[in-house]
N, C-alpha and C positions, 0 to 999 in steps of 0.2 A: 114338098111339104108346104102347107100354107103358113099363115101367120100364127103366132102364139095364141091369139084370140080364137082362131079357127080350130086349133088343136084342142084348146080347153072346151070350146063349145061342143065339139065332137065327143070328147071324154065325158062331158056333162050328160049328153044324151045316153051314152053307154051306162053311166052310173045310175041314171034314172031308170033305165030298163032293168038293171040288176038290183034295183031297190036299195042301193048303197047310199043311205041317207047322209052320212057324214061326208063322204066324197062329193055327193051332189051339192050339199049346202056349201061346202068349201069352194067348189068350182063356181057356184053361183056368186059367191062374194067376189071372185076374181072378175067375172063378167060384169058385175056391178061396178067394180073399180074401173074397168075399161070404159063403161058408159059414162061414169062420172068424169073421167079424164077427157072424153070427147066433149062433154058439156063445158068443161073448163076452157078447152082450147078452141072449140068450134070446128075441129077437124078430127078425122080418124086418128087415133094414136099411132105413132110410128112403132117399129119393132122395139127400139130402145125404150120408148115410153111404156110399152106393154110390159117389158122386163122390169122397169122401175115400179110399176103397179104391183107386180107379183112380189118383188123384193120388199116393198113397203108392207104388204100383207104378211110376209114371213116375219119381218121385224116386229110387227104388231103382235103376232102370235108369240114370239120369243119374249117380248115385254110382258104379255099377259101371263105366260107360264111362270115367269119370275115373281110376279105379284101374287098369283094364286098360291104358289108354294110358300111365300112369306106368310100368307093368311091361313095356311094349313088346308087349303081347298084342293086336295090332290086329285079328286075326280074331275074338276074343271081344268086343272093343269094337264091331265092326261088327254082330255078332249082337244085342248089347244095344241098339244104335242102331235096328236094324230093329224090335225088339220095342217100343221106346219110341215109335216112329212109329205102330205099330198101336194102342197104348193112347191116344196123344194124340188120335186121331180120335174118342174117346168123351168128351173133355172140352170144355167151352165154349171158344170162340175166345179165345186169350190176347191181352191188351192189348199194344200196341207200346210201346217205350221212350218215345216221345213222349207217348202217352196216360198212361203212368205218371207222367212228368214233370209233366203238367198237374194230376193229382190231388195230387202232392206239393207243387207250387207253391200250390195252393188251400189245402192244409192248413197250410203255412207262413204264408200270409197271415192265416189265421184264428187262429194262435197268437200270444200276446204275445211280444215279443222275448226276454224272460228265460226263457221256457219252451221254447225251441227246441233240444232235444237229440234225438239220434237216437232214443232210446227213446220220447219223447213224440210225435214225428212218426210213427214206425212204428205206435204205438198208434192214432193218428188215421187213418192211411191203410189199414192192413191189413184192417179190416172191409169196406172198399169194394173192395179188390183181391183178397181171399182167393179162390183158385181161378181168378182171371183174370190173374194175373201171378206169376212166380216170385219167391219171397221174397228170394232172393239178388240179383236184379235190382233189386227195390224198395229193398233196403238200400243197394246201390251208388248208386242215384239219390238217395236221401235224403242220404247222405254227400256226394255231389257238390253237392247243393243247399245243404247247410249250409256247406260250404267256400266256395261262391260267395257266400253271404250274409255270411260273415265278412270276405271280401276287399273288400266294398263300403265 
């Protein structure tokens, strides 16, 4: 299998043939992101940079969904949700909340009691979870674990 960019370009051609406008427009935004990244760095994006581009597009969609729902624009939120689903298919499988809790628990066990702050725990777990779990979810689980540890 080629790079993520090659896979998306191939899927874009298929979406265009099938006249799947939503999918085609969404994949075009990813190709555009890769082109922008190439312009920034002056070189072809690495596999990791391509994944970062897609992650950023997914995050943008999630932020837009939240804003559209606050504004009562459900039709726009639905469109963003559909685009987000298209993009999520190109990212590695996300870890479940239970899997994230296990990583956080292991990190907490490895840290001395005096160094258990949200910042130090996040620094310990994010390298393991980057791209595999939403940062917001990780932060919530870290806060939850720290509160549970305090109440013991």
